[in-house]
MIVODREN-121144 format. One record per residue (C-alpha): residue in three letters; x, z, y. Coordinates in steps of 0.2 Angstrom, whole numbers. Layout:
MIVODREN-121144
<vovex resn="ALA" east="X" up="Z" north="Y"/>
...
end
This chain:
MIVODREN-121144
<vovex resn="MET" east="-30" up="164" north="-2"/>
<vovex resn="SER" east="-22" up="166" north="-20"/>
<vovex resn="HIS" east="-9" up="155" north="-27"/>
<vovex resn="ARG" east="-2" up="151" north="-43"/>
<vovex resn="LEU" east="14" up="161" north="-50"/>
<vovex resn="LEU" east="21" up="156" north="-68"/>
<vovex resn="VAL" east="32" up="173" north="-71"/>
<vovex resn="VAL" east="46" up="168" north="-86"/>
<vovex resn="THR" east="51" up="185" north="-92"/>
<vovex resn="PRO" east="62" up="192" north="-105"/>
<vovex resn="TRP" east="50" up="205" north="-103"/>
<vovex resn="PRO" east="31" up="200" north="-107"/>
<vovex resn="GLU" east="25" up="216" north="-116"/>
<vovex resn="ASP" east="27" up="225" north="-99"/>
<vovex resn="TRP" east="16" up="212" north="-90"/>
<vovex resn="ARG" east="2" up="212" north="-104"/>
<vovex resn="GLY" east="2" up="231" north="-104"/>
<vovex resn="GLU" east="10" up="232" north="-121"/>
<vovex resn="GLY" east="25" up="239" north="-117"/>
<vovex resn="LYS" east="33" up="251" north="-106"/>
<vovex resn="ARG" east="50" up="247" north="-103"/>
<vovex resn="PHE" east="53" up="239" north="-86"/>
<vovex resn="PRO" east="45" up="251" north="-73"/>
<vovex resn="GLU" east="47" up="238" north="-58"/>
<vovex resn="VAL" east="33" up="225" north="-69"/>
<vovex resn="ARG" east="20" up="239" north="-67"/>
<vovex resn="PHE" east="23" up="240" north="-45"/>
<vovex resn="LEU" east="24" up="222" north="-47"/>
<vovex resn="LYS" east="9" up="218" north="-54"/>
<vovex resn="ARG" east="0" up="228" north="-40"/>
<vovex resn="ARG" east="8" up="221" north="-26"/>
<vovex resn="LEU" east="2" up="204" north="-34"/>
<vovex resn="GLU" east="-15" up="206" north="-34"/>
<vovex resn="GLY" east="-26" up="196" north="-20"/>
<vovex resn="PHE" east="-10" up="185" north="-18"/>
<vovex resn="PHE" east="-7" up="176" north="-37"/>
<vovex resn="GLU" east="-16" up="171" north="-52"/>
<vovex resn="TYR" east="1" up="172" north="-65"/>
<vovex resn="ASP" east="2" up="167" north="-81"/>
<vovex resn="VAL" east="16" up="174" north="-91"/>
<vovex resn="LEU" east="32" up="168" north="-104"/>
<vovex resn="SER" east="42" up="173" north="-111"/>
<vovex resn="PRO" east="61" up="162" north="-114"/>
<vovex resn="ASP" east="53" up="156" north="-132"/>
<vovex resn="ASP" east="37" up="151" north="-128"/>
<vovex resn="GLY" east="32" up="136" north="-122"/>
<vovex resn="ILE" east="29" up="129" north="-106"/>
<vovex resn="PRO" east="9" up="128" north="-104"/>
<vovex resn="LYS" east="2" up="114" north="-97"/>
<vovex resn="GLY" east="-5" up="115" north="-76"/>
<vovex resn="GLU" east="3" up="116" north="-60"/>
<vovex resn="TYR" east="9" up="132" north="-52"/>
<vovex resn="ASP" east="15" up="136" north="-34"/>
<vovex resn="VAL" east="28" up="146" north="-38"/>
<vovex resn="VAL" east="41" up="148" north="-54"/>
<vovex resn="PHE" east="47" up="168" north="-55"/>
<vovex resn="ALA" east="63" up="169" north="-67"/>
<vovex resn="GLN" east="64" up="189" north="-70"/>
<vovex resn="SER" east="84" up="186" north="-73"/>
<vovex resn="GLU" east="96" up="175" north="-77"/>
<vovex resn="LYS" east="92" up="174" north="-96"/>
<vovex resn="ALA" east="75" up="167" north="-93"/>
<vovex resn="TYR" east="84" up="154" north="-78"/>
<vovex resn="PRO" east="85" up="140" north="-91"/>
<vovex resn="LYS" east="68" up="141" north="-95"/>
<vovex resn="ALA" east="60" up="143" north="-78"/>
<vovex resn="ARG" east="68" up="129" north="-73"/>
<vovex resn="GLU" east="62" up="117" north="-84"/>
<vovex resn="ALA" east="45" up="124" north="-80"/>
<vovex resn="TYR" east="48" up="122" north="-62"/>
<vovex resn="ARG" east="53" up="104" north="-63"/>
<vovex resn="ARG" east="37" up="102" north="-75"/>
<vovex resn="SER" east="23" up="111" north="-62"/>
<vovex resn="GLY" east="29" up="103" north="-47"/>
<vovex resn="ALA" east="29" up="121" north="-39"/>
<vovex resn="LYS" east="34" up="125" north="-24"/>
<vovex resn="ARG" east="45" up="139" north="-26"/>
<vovex resn="LEU" east="58" up="146" north="-39"/>
<vovex resn="VAL" east="63" up="163" north="-35"/>
<vovex resn="VAL" east="76" up="170" north="-49"/>
<vovex resn="ALA" east="82" up="188" north="-53"/>
<vovex resn="ILE" east="97" up="194" north="-57"/>
<vovex resn="TYR" east="99" up="212" north="-62"/>
<vovex resn="GLY" east="117" up="215" north="-62"/>
<vovex resn="VAL" east="132" up="205" north="-60"/>
<vovex resn="PHE" east="149" up="217" north="-62"/>
<vovex resn="GLU" east="159" up="204" north="-50"/>
<vovex resn="TYR" east="174" up="211" north="-47"/>
<vovex resn="PHE" east="171" up="222" north="-64"/>
<vovex resn="PRO" east="186" up="233" north="-65"/>
<vovex resn="LEU" east="185" up="229" north="-82"/>
<vovex resn="ARG" east="186" up="213" north="-86"/>
<vovex resn="LYS" east="201" up="214" north="-100"/>
<vovex resn="VAL" east="193" up="228" north="-110"/>
<vovex resn="PHE" east="176" up="219" north="-110"/>
<vovex resn="LYS" east="181" up="200" north="-109"/>
<vovex resn="PRO" east="168" up="197" north="-122"/>
<vovex resn="LEU" east="154" up="203" north="-112"/>
<vovex resn="HIS" east="161" up="199" north="-96"/>
<vovex resn="ARG" east="161" up="179" north="-101"/>
<vovex resn="TRP" east="143" up="183" north="-110"/>
<vovex resn="ARG" east="135" up="189" north="-93"/>
<vovex resn="TYR" east="146" up="174" north="-81"/>
<vovex resn="ARG" east="138" up="158" north="-94"/>
<vovex resn="ALA" east="122" up="164" north="-88"/>
<vovex resn="VAL" east="124" up="169" north="-72"/>
<vovex resn="ASP" east="135" up="155" north="-66"/>
<vovex resn="ARG" east="119" up="144" north="-75"/>
<vovex resn="ALA" east="106" up="149" north="-65"/>
<vovex resn="PHE" east="117" up="150" north="-48"/>
<vovex resn="LYS" east="123" up="133" north="-52"/>
<vovex resn="GLY" east="104" up="126" north="-55"/>
<vovex resn="GLY" east="99" up="130" north="-39"/>
<vovex resn="ALA" east="85" up="138" north="-33"/>
<vovex resn="ASP" east="77" up="141" north="-18"/>
<vovex resn="LEU" east="80" up="162" north="-18"/>
<vovex resn="TYR" east="89" up="174" north="-28"/>
<vovex resn="LEU" east="85" up="193" north="-29"/>
<vovex resn="ILE" east="100" up="203" north="-35"/>
<vovex resn="THR" east="99" up="220" north="-39"/>
<vovex resn="ASP" east="110" up="230" north="-27"/>
<vovex resn="ASP" east="117" up="243" north="-40"/>
<vovex resn="GLY" east="134" up="241" north="-32"/>
<vovex resn="SER" east="139" up="227" north="-44"/>
<vovex resn="LYS" east="144" up="217" north="-30"/>
<vovex resn="GLY" east="132" up="200" north="-34"/>
<vovex resn="GLU" east="129" up="197" north="-16"/>
<vovex resn="ILE" east="148" up="190" north="-18"/>
<vovex resn="VAL" east="143" up="179" north="-31"/>
<vovex resn="ALA" east="130" up="170" north="-22"/>
<vovex resn="GLN" east="139" up="169" north="-7"/>
<vovex resn="ARG" east="153" up="160" north="-17"/>
<vovex resn="TYR" east="142" up="147" north="-24"/>
<vovex resn="GLY" east="131" up="146" north="-6"/>
<vovex resn="ARG" east="115" up="150" north="-12"/>
<vovex resn="PRO" east="103" up="162" north="-2"/>
<vovex resn="TYR" east="99" up="178" north="-8"/>
<vovex resn="LEU" east="91" up="196" north="-3"/>
<vovex resn="LEU" east="99" up="213" north="-13"/>
<vovex resn="LEU" east="86" up="222" north="-19"/>
<vovex resn="PRO" east="85" up="241" north="-16"/>
<vovex resn="VAL" east="86" up="251" north="-31"/>
<vovex resn="PRO" east="70" up="266" north="-28"/>
<vovex resn="LYS" east="67" up="282" north="-32"/>
<vovex resn="PRO" east="55" up="289" north="-45"/>
<vovex resn="PRO" east="37" up="290" north="-43"/>
<vovex resn="TRP" east="37" up="307" north="-51"/>
<vovex resn="ASP" east="43" up="324" north="-47"/>
<vovex resn="ARG" east="52" up="338" north="-56"/>
<vovex resn="ILE" east="45" up="352" north="-66"/>
<vovex resn="ASP" east="50" up="370" north="-71"/>
<vovex resn="ARG" east="67" up="367" north="-81"/>
<vovex resn="LEU" east="61" up="381" north="-96"/>
<vovex resn="GLU" east="46" up="371" north="-98"/>
<vovex resn="ALA" east="54" up="354" north="-100"/>
<vovex resn="ARG" east="68" up="361" north="-112"/>
<vovex resn="ARG" east="53" up="368" north="-122"/>
<vovex resn="GLN" east="45" up="352" north="-123"/>
<vovex resn="LEU" east="61" up="343" north="-125"/>
<vovex resn="GLY" east="68" up="354" north="-138"/>
<vovex resn="LEU" east="81" up="361" north="-130"/>
<vovex resn="PRO" east="88" up="375" north="-130"/>
<vovex resn="LEU" east="85" up="388" north="-116"/>
<vovex resn="ASN" east="99" up="397" north="-111"/>
<vovex resn="GLY" east="114" up="389" north="-102"/>
<vovex resn="PRO" east="121" up="375" north="-94"/>
<vovex resn="ILE" east="115" up="356" north="-98"/>
<vovex resn="GLY" east="123" up="342" north="-95"/>
<vovex resn="GLY" east="114" up="325" north="-99"/>
<vovex resn="PHE" east="121" up="308" north="-103"/>
<vovex resn="ALA" east="106" up="294" north="-99"/>
<vovex resn="GLY" east="105" up="277" north="-103"/>
<vovex resn="ALA" east="114" up="262" north="-114"/>
<vovex resn="LEU" east="123" up="270" north="-128"/>
<vovex resn="ASN" east="138" up="256" north="-125"/>
<vovex resn="LYS" east="157" up="255" north="-116"/>
<vovex resn="LEU" east="150" up="247" north="-100"/>
<vovex resn="LYS" east="140" up="264" north="-95"/>
<vovex resn="GLY" east="155" up="273" north="-104"/>
<vovex resn="ALA" east="146" up="279" north="-120"/>
<vovex resn="HIS" east="164" up="278" north="-128"/>
<vovex resn="LEU" east="171" up="293" north="-116"/>
<vovex resn="LEU" east="159" up="303" north="-122"/>
<vovex resn="PRO" east="166" up="314" north="-136"/>
<vovex resn="GLU" east="182" up="315" north="-125"/>
<vovex resn="ILE" east="173" up="323" north="-109"/>
<vovex resn="LEU" east="166" up="334" north="-121"/>
<vovex resn="ARG" east="183" up="340" north="-131"/>
<vovex resn="LEU" east="189" up="344" north="-114"/>
<vovex resn="SER" east="173" up="353" north="-107"/>
<vovex resn="ARG" east="181" up="367" north="-118"/>
<vovex resn="GLY" east="161" up="373" north="-121"/>
<vovex resn="THR" east="156" up="378" north="-107"/>
<vovex resn="TYR" east="138" up="369" north="-108"/>
<vovex resn="ARG" east="130" up="360" north="-121"/>
<vovex resn="LEU" east="126" up="340" north="-120"/>
<vovex resn="ALA" east="109" up="329" north="-120"/>
<vovex resn="VAL" east="110" up="315" north="-123"/>
<vovex resn="ILE" east="95" up="300" north="-120"/>
<vovex resn="GLY" east="94" up="280" north="-125"/>
<vovex resn="TYR" east="100" up="268" north="-136"/>
<vovex resn="GLY" east="112" up="255" north="-139"/>
<vovex resn="PRO" east="128" up="250" north="-153"/>
<vovex resn="LEU" east="137" up="267" north="-149"/>
<vovex resn="LEU" east="125" up="275" north="-156"/>
<vovex resn="PRO" east="134" up="283" north="-172"/>
<vovex resn="THR" east="146" up="289" north="-161"/>
<vovex resn="VAL" east="134" up="300" north="-152"/>
<vovex resn="LEU" east="126" up="306" north="-169"/>
<vovex resn="LYS" east="142" up="308" north="-176"/>
<vovex resn="MET" east="146" up="321" north="-160"/>
<vovex resn="ARG" east="130" up="329" north="-167"/>
<vovex resn="GLU" east="136" up="331" north="-182"/>
<vovex resn="GLU" east="150" up="339" north="-178"/>
<vovex resn="ALA" east="144" up="350" north="-165"/>
<vovex resn="PRO" east="126" up="353" north="-166"/>
<vovex resn="ASP" east="125" up="368" north="-159"/>
<vovex resn="ARG" east="133" up="359" north="-143"/>
<vovex resn="VAL" east="127" up="339" north="-142"/>
<vovex resn="PHE" east="107" up="335" north="-145"/>
<vovex resn="VAL" east="101" up="317" north="-148"/>
<vovex resn="LEU" east="83" up="314" north="-139"/>
<vovex resn="ASP" east="71" up="302" north="-143"/>
<vovex resn="PRO" east="69" up="289" north="-129"/>
<vovex resn="LEU" east="54" up="293" north="-117"/>
<vovex resn="PRO" east="44" up="280" north="-108"/>
<vovex resn="TYR" east="48" up="278" north="-88"/>
<vovex resn="GLU" east="36" up="288" north="-82"/>
<vovex resn="ARG" east="40" up="304" north="-92"/>
<vovex resn="MET" east="57" up="304" north="-89"/>
<vovex resn="ASN" east="55" up="316" north="-77"/>
<vovex resn="LEU" east="58" up="330" north="-93"/>
<vovex resn="PHE" east="75" up="325" north="-92"/>
<vovex resn="TYR" east="81" up="325" north="-75"/>
<vovex resn="SER" east="72" up="343" north="-76"/>
<vovex resn="ALA" east="80" up="350" north="-92"/>
<vovex resn="VAL" east="98" up="346" north="-87"/>
<vovex resn="ASP" east="109" up="355" north="-74"/>
<vovex resn="PHE" east="119" up="340" north="-70"/>
<vovex resn="VAL" east="123" up="320" north="-76"/>
<vovex resn="LEU" east="136" up="313" north="-85"/>
<vovex resn="ALA" east="139" up="296" north="-78"/>
<vovex resn="PRO" east="155" up="290" north="-81"/>
<vovex resn="TYR" east="147" up="273" north="-81"/>
<vovex resn="LEU" east="161" up="257" north="-75"/>
<vovex resn="TYR" east="154" up="249" north="-62"/>
<vovex resn="GLY" east="142" up="252" north="-48"/>
<vovex resn="ASN" east="134" up="268" north="-48"/>
<vovex resn="LYS" east="121" up="264" north="-35"/>
<vovex resn="THR" east="111" up="263" north="-53"/>
<vovex resn="ALA" east="92" up="269" north="-57"/>
<vovex resn="VAL" east="102" up="284" north="-68"/>
<vovex resn="VAL" east="109" up="290" north="-52"/>
<vovex resn="VAL" east="99" up="289" north="-39"/>
<vovex resn="GLU" east="84" up="295" north="-52"/>
<vovex resn="SER" east="97" up="311" north="-54"/>
<vovex resn="LEU" east="100" up="314" north="-35"/>
<vovex resn="ALA" east="81" up="312" north="-30"/>
<vovex resn="LEU" east="75" up="327" north="-41"/>
<vovex resn="GLY" east="90" up="336" north="-37"/>
<vovex resn="VAL" east="102" up="337" north="-51"/>
<vovex resn="PRO" east="122" up="333" north="-44"/>
<vovex resn="VAL" east="131" up="317" north="-54"/>
<vovex resn="VAL" east="149" up="317" north="-60"/>
<vovex resn="ALA" east="152" up="298" north="-59"/>
<vovex resn="PHE" east="168" up="290" north="-59"/>
<vovex resn="LYS" east="172" up="279" north="-43"/>
<vovex resn="ALA" east="170" up="263" north="-47"/>
<vovex resn="HIS" east="161" up="252" north="-36"/>
<vovex resn="SER" east="150" up="260" north="-24"/>
<vovex resn="THR" east="147" up="276" north="-30"/>
<vovex resn="ASP" east="153" up="284" north="-15"/>
<vovex resn="GLU" east="140" up="275" north="-5"/>
<vovex resn="ILE" east="127" up="287" north="-12"/>
<vovex resn="ILE" east="139" up="302" north="-20"/>
<vovex resn="ARG" east="146" up="313" north="-8"/>
<vovex resn="SER" east="161" up="321" north="-17"/>
<vovex resn="GLY" east="158" up="340" north="-16"/>
<vovex resn="TRP" east="145" up="341" north="-9"/>
<vovex resn="ASN" east="128" up="331" north="-20"/>
<vovex resn="GLY" east="140" up="327" north="-34"/>
<vovex resn="PHE" east="159" up="324" north="-41"/>
<vovex resn="ILE" east="168" up="309" north="-38"/>
<vovex resn="ALA" east="183" up="304" north="-52"/>
<vovex resn="SER" east="196" up="291" north="-51"/>
<vovex resn="ASN" east="193" up="276" north="-62"/>
<vovex resn="PHE" east="196" up="282" north="-82"/>
<vovex resn="ASN" east="204" up="297" north="-76"/>
<vovex resn="VAL" east="193" up="306" north="-93"/>
<vovex resn="GLU" east="203" up="323" north="-89"/>
<vovex resn="GLU" east="197" up="323" north="-70"/>
<vovex resn="PHE" east="179" up="318" north="-74"/>
<vovex resn="ALA" east="179" up="332" north="-88"/>
<vovex resn="HIS" east="185" up="345" north="-74"/>
<vovex resn="TYR" east="171" up="343" north="-62"/>
<vovex resn="THR" east="160" up="344" north="-76"/>
<vovex resn="VAL" east="166" up="361" north="-80"/>
<vovex resn="ARG" east="166" up="367" north="-64"/>
<vovex resn="LEU" east="146" up="362" north="-63"/>
<vovex resn="ALA" east="143" up="372" north="-80"/>
<vovex resn="THR" east="153" up="387" north="-75"/>
<vovex resn="ASP" east="147" up="390" north="-57"/>
<vovex resn="PRO" east="128" up="392" north="-54"/>
<vovex resn="VAL" east="127" up="393" north="-36"/>
<vovex resn="LEU" east="136" up="378" north="-35"/>
<vovex resn="ARG" east="125" up="368" north="-45"/>
<vovex resn="GLU" east="110" up="375" north="-34"/>
<vovex resn="THR" east="119" up="371" north="-19"/>
<vovex resn="MET" east="123" up="354" north="-24"/>
<vovex resn="GLY" east="106" up="351" north="-33"/>
<vovex resn="GLU" east="98" up="353" north="-15"/>
<vovex resn="ALA" east="110" up="343" north="-6"/>
<vovex resn="ALA" east="104" up="330" north="-20"/>
<vovex resn="LYS" east="86" up="331" north="-14"/>
<vovex resn="VAL" east="92" up="330" north="5"/>
<vovex resn="SER" east="101" up="314" north="1"/>
<vovex resn="ALA" east="88" up="306" north="-9"/>
<vovex resn="GLU" east="76" up="308" north="3"/>
<vovex resn="GLY" east="80" up="289" north="11"/>
<vovex resn="PHE" east="81" up="283" north="-5"/>
<vovex resn="PRO" east="68" up="271" north="-5"/>
<vovex resn="THR" east="54" up="268" north="-16"/>
<vovex resn="TRP" east="47" up="256" north="-31"/>
<vovex resn="ASP" east="32" up="252" north="-18"/>
<vovex resn="HIS" east="43" up="246" north="-5"/>
<vovex resn="ARG" east="55" up="236" north="-18"/>
<vovex resn="ALA" east="40" up="228" north="-26"/>
<vovex resn="SER" east="34" up="221" north="-10"/>
<vovex resn="VAL" east="49" up="215" north="-8"/>
<vovex resn="VAL" east="47" up="204" north="-24"/>
<vovex resn="ALA" east="31" up="199" north="-20"/>
<vovex resn="GLN" east="34" up="195" north="-2"/>
<vovex resn="SER" east="50" up="184" north="-9"/>
<vovex resn="LEU" east="38" up="174" north="-21"/>
<vovex resn="LEU" east="28" up="168" north="-6"/>
<vovex resn="PRO" east="26" up="150" north="-6"/>
<vovex resn="LEU" east="35" up="144" north="14"/>
end
């Protein structure tokens, strides 16, 4: 039996096969086959006429439009996915405008009500918010990538990176939430022991470009890669810097460990659930940039340590869920009861 599904999403291009920003969509579309006929709507589109069995708001940003469509279509079920919440965010004072903006959308989604909330299990304690509002929820596992590591020298050639010497990597949004503003100080404290490869985009891109301008032989800014080619990045670097200021069961950390790359991260919320300091990476105290830089120097100057931690990283990732598993959780949650 096929059900009618309306997907309200900020990523309509991915659903229509035109974009490659959000990997979950590709795996979810495969899981929906045979169970659903679906239409896709962006939050700015008009609501289509017709009846639906289920409305799926893919992020809290899509909730207002999805709620309206749910009421108009007579759907039996409304499911909302929320990707990160930042409850008990340790930098609330520093990032007050971001925090307010984020919570306006989250607060609206939880107050409005839905049959089920799907919350990314990235360590940002979204389940506490759901419990506070008394809403039903499931945690979506952060999945390991579907690709394998390739030869390091080949990866560096393809990315235009130096073939010799240790390279640390930073991937993700270039903003304060991801700790990109700390990169200049971390690099300064590293005393030239390694090069830094950065891949990402965001408001702090000018800061990273200035770093490259000041040290063109030490800082390399890579063009964004499609998700299916990100194994090039992880294969090319020797360790990953994750100075993220929340969670840390994030995609980059999971992907790094899965490909055998040790990670240096701040303690944040759930870091010690996924990184065992001294085994598959290092955990620095929150805000302690000197300690963070010290750990990057240790990895840069000790190839035996990098190798043993890389092997431990692969072992620690063996039990990580896959994208197929995560997509199955979402698809089953959309079935009408």
